[in-house]
C-alpha positions as YAML, in Angstrom:
chain: A
units: angstrom
residues:
- id: 1
  name: MET
  ca: [100.09, 71.51, 103.46]
- id: 2
  name: ALA
  ca: [99.92, 72.70, 100.09]
- id: 3
  name: GLU
  ca: [96.10, 72.77, 99.83]
- id: 4
  name: GLY
  ca: [95.79, 74.80, 102.91]
- id: 5
  name: LEU
  ca: [98.35, 77.39, 101.73]
- id: 6
  name: HIS
  ca: [96.12, 77.52, 98.63]
- id: 7
  name: CYS
  ca: [92.97, 78.12, 100.40]
- id: 8
  name: TYR
  ca: [94.85, 80.84, 102.67]
- id: 9
  name: ARG
  ca: [96.10, 82.65, 99.63]
- id: 10
  name: THR
  ca: [92.63, 82.84, 98.08]
- id: 11
  name: GLY
  ca: [90.85, 83.98, 100.90]
- id: 12
  name: GLN
  ca: [89.26, 80.65, 102.05]
- id: 13
  name: PHE
  ca: [90.43, 81.01, 105.57]
- id: 14
  name: PHE
  ca: [88.08, 78.60, 107.42]
- id: 15
  name: GLU
  ca: [89.08, 75.65, 104.76]
- id: 16
  name: ALA
  ca: [92.85, 76.46, 105.02]
- id: 17
  name: HIS
  ca: [92.14, 76.14, 108.95]
- id: 18
  name: GLU
  ca: [90.35, 72.75, 108.47]
- id: 19
  name: HIS
  ca: [93.17, 71.43, 106.10]
- id: 20
  name: TRP
  ca: [96.00, 72.48, 108.50]
- id: 21
  name: GLU
  ca: [94.35, 71.33, 111.56]
- id: 22
  name: LEU
  ca: [93.93, 67.83, 109.96]
- id: 23
  name: VAL
  ca: [97.88, 67.81, 109.41]
- id: 24
  name: TRP
  ca: [98.66, 69.52, 112.93]
- id: 25
  name: LEU
  ca: [96.88, 66.61, 114.56]
- id: 26
  name: THR
  ca: [99.85, 64.19, 113.10]
- id: 27
  name: LEU
  ca: [102.85, 66.28, 114.00]
- id: 28
  name: ALA
  ca: [105.17, 66.20, 116.88]
- id: 29
  name: GLU
  ca: [107.06, 69.27, 118.26]
- id: 30
  name: PRO
  ca: [108.36, 71.80, 117.24]
- id: 31
  name: GLU
  ca: [106.44, 71.38, 113.85]
- id: 32
  name: LYS
  ca: [103.15, 71.06, 115.73]
- id: 33
  name: SER
  ca: [103.23, 74.30, 117.66]
- id: 34
  name: PHE
  ca: [104.31, 76.14, 114.40]
- id: 35
  name: LEU
  ca: [101.55, 74.74, 112.47]
- id: 36
  name: GLN
  ca: [99.09, 75.63, 114.98]
- id: 37
  name: ALA
  ca: [100.23, 79.26, 114.79]
- id: 38
  name: LEU
  ca: [99.28, 79.04, 111.06]
- id: 39
  name: VAL
  ca: [95.90, 77.53, 112.10]
- id: 40
  name: GLN
  ca: [95.35, 80.45, 114.46]
- id: 41
  name: ILE
  ca: [96.10, 83.02, 111.76]
- id: 42
  name: SER
  ca: [93.70, 81.23, 109.36]
- id: 43
  name: ALA
  ca: [91.32, 81.19, 111.97]
- id: 44
  name: ALA
  ca: [91.61, 84.76, 113.09]
- id: 45
  name: PHE
  ca: [90.94, 86.13, 109.35]
- id: 46
  name: HIS
  ca: [87.91, 83.93, 109.30]
- id: 47
  name: HIS
  ca: [86.54, 85.45, 112.44]
- id: 48
  name: LEU
  ca: [87.57, 88.99, 111.09]
- id: 49
  name: GLY
  ca: [85.53, 88.25, 107.99]
- id: 50
  name: ARG
  ca: [82.57, 87.38, 110.23]
- id: 51
  name: GLU
  ca: [83.11, 90.87, 112.04]
- id: 52
  name: ASN
  ca: [84.43, 89.21, 115.07]
- id: 53
  name: ARG
  ca: [87.15, 91.69, 115.99]
- id: 54
  name: ILE
  ca: [87.61, 90.24, 119.41]
- id: 55
  name: GLY
  ca: [88.04, 86.55, 118.27]
- id: 56
  name: ALA
  ca: [90.68, 87.90, 115.47]
- id: 57
  name: ILE
  ca: [92.57, 89.70, 118.15]
- id: 58
  name: SER
  ca: [92.67, 86.50, 120.59]
- id: 59
  name: LEU
  ca: [93.74, 84.20, 117.77]
- id: 60
  name: LEU
  ca: [96.19, 86.54, 116.42]
- id: 61
  name: ALA
  ca: [97.91, 87.22, 119.56]
- id: 62
  name: ARG
  ca: [98.03, 83.35, 120.51]
- id: 63
  name: SER
  ca: [99.42, 82.84, 117.04]
- id: 64
  name: LEU
  ca: [102.17, 85.50, 117.72]
- id: 65
  name: ARG
  ca: [103.50, 83.70, 121.11]
- id: 66
  name: ARG
  ca: [103.81, 80.48, 119.09]
- id: 67
  name: LEU
  ca: [105.71, 82.35, 116.26]
- id: 68
  name: ASP
  ca: [107.80, 83.91, 118.47]
- id: 69
  name: ALA
  ca: [108.98, 80.67, 119.87]
- id: 70
  name: SER
  ca: [110.26, 79.85, 116.32]
- id: 71
  name: PRO
  ca: [113.50, 80.68, 114.53]
- id: 72
  name: ALA
  ca: [113.52, 83.58, 111.76]
- id: 73
  name: ALA
  ca: [113.09, 80.66, 109.14]
- id: 74
  name: PHE
  ca: [111.31, 77.49, 109.75]
- id: 75
  name: CYS
  ca: [109.64, 74.80, 107.54]
- id: 76
  name: TYR
  ca: [110.48, 76.83, 104.53]
- id: 77
  name: ILE
  ca: [108.52, 79.86, 105.73]
- id: 78
  name: ASP
  ca: [110.00, 83.21, 106.48]
- id: 79
  name: VAL
  ca: [108.77, 83.41, 110.08]
- id: 80
  name: GLU
  ca: [110.38, 86.79, 110.77]
- id: 81
  name: SER
  ca: [108.39, 88.51, 108.17]
- id: 82
  name: LEU
  ca: [105.21, 86.50, 109.18]
- id: 83
  name: ARG
  ca: [105.83, 87.73, 112.69]
- id: 84
  name: GLU
  ca: [106.09, 91.38, 111.91]
- id: 85
  name: GLN
  ca: [103.02, 91.21, 109.62]
- id: 86
  name: VAL
  ca: [100.79, 89.43, 112.40]
- id: 87
  name: ARG
  ca: [101.97, 92.32, 114.87]
- id: 88
  name: ASN
  ca: [101.01, 94.97, 112.50]
- id: 89
  name: TRP
  ca: [97.73, 93.45, 112.15]
- id: 90
  name: LEU
  ca: [97.51, 92.94, 115.82]
- id: 91
  name: GLY
  ca: [98.35, 96.33, 116.63]
- id: 92
  name: ALA
  ca: [95.91, 98.07, 114.11]
- id: 93
  name: LEU
  ca: [93.13, 95.84, 115.45]
- id: 94
  name: ARG
  ca: [93.67, 96.62, 118.96]
- id: 95
  name: GLU
  ca: [93.99, 100.21, 118.26]
- id: 96
  name: GLY
  ca: [91.35, 100.55, 115.92]
- id: 97
  name: GLU
  ca: [93.65, 102.00, 113.27]
- id: 98
  name: GLU
  ca: [93.34, 101.32, 109.41]
- id: 99
  name: LEU
  ca: [94.10, 97.70, 108.86]
- id: 100
  name: PRO
  ca: [97.45, 96.78, 106.75]
- id: 101
  name: GLY
  ca: [95.29, 95.79, 103.90]
- id: 102
  name: ALA
  ca: [96.78, 92.50, 102.57]
- id: 103
  name: VAL
  ca: [96.54, 89.48, 104.99]
- id: 104
  name: PRO
  ca: [100.05, 88.18, 106.37]
- id: 105
  name: ASP
  ca: [101.79, 86.25, 103.69]
- id: 106
  name: PHE
  ca: [103.56, 82.95, 104.58]
- id: 107
  name: ARG
  ca: [106.61, 83.59, 102.35]
- id: 108
  name: VAL
  ca: [108.27, 80.36, 101.39]
- id: 109
  name: ILE
  ca: [111.81, 80.72, 101.20]
- id: 110
  name: SER
  ca: [114.45, 77.91, 100.25]
- id: 111
  name: GLY
  ca: [117.24, 76.24, 102.30]
- id: 112
  name: SER
  ca: [115.78, 76.41, 105.81]
...
């Protein structure tokens, strides 16, 4: 997980996707669906970097459906904040508005 997070935070979205997908294959629910949302977010920003706006929109929408099924904090991640950030990106991409800037941050919290 940590290697995927490092790759994501350094803009290596394809690599983050690959790391997390390997872990995702080994998990059971509800962790499996949650990690799949992170995989989809990573893949969305990889698509966006390749100027595939439609692919990014599709993946962010799918990731948001999975995040909406998660509690506000899960697996030490501030899911509520992540949902809000993904919604902001998704809205901006769909409406052709100025993009929010920084990619959604997987904020680590303690005690969840």
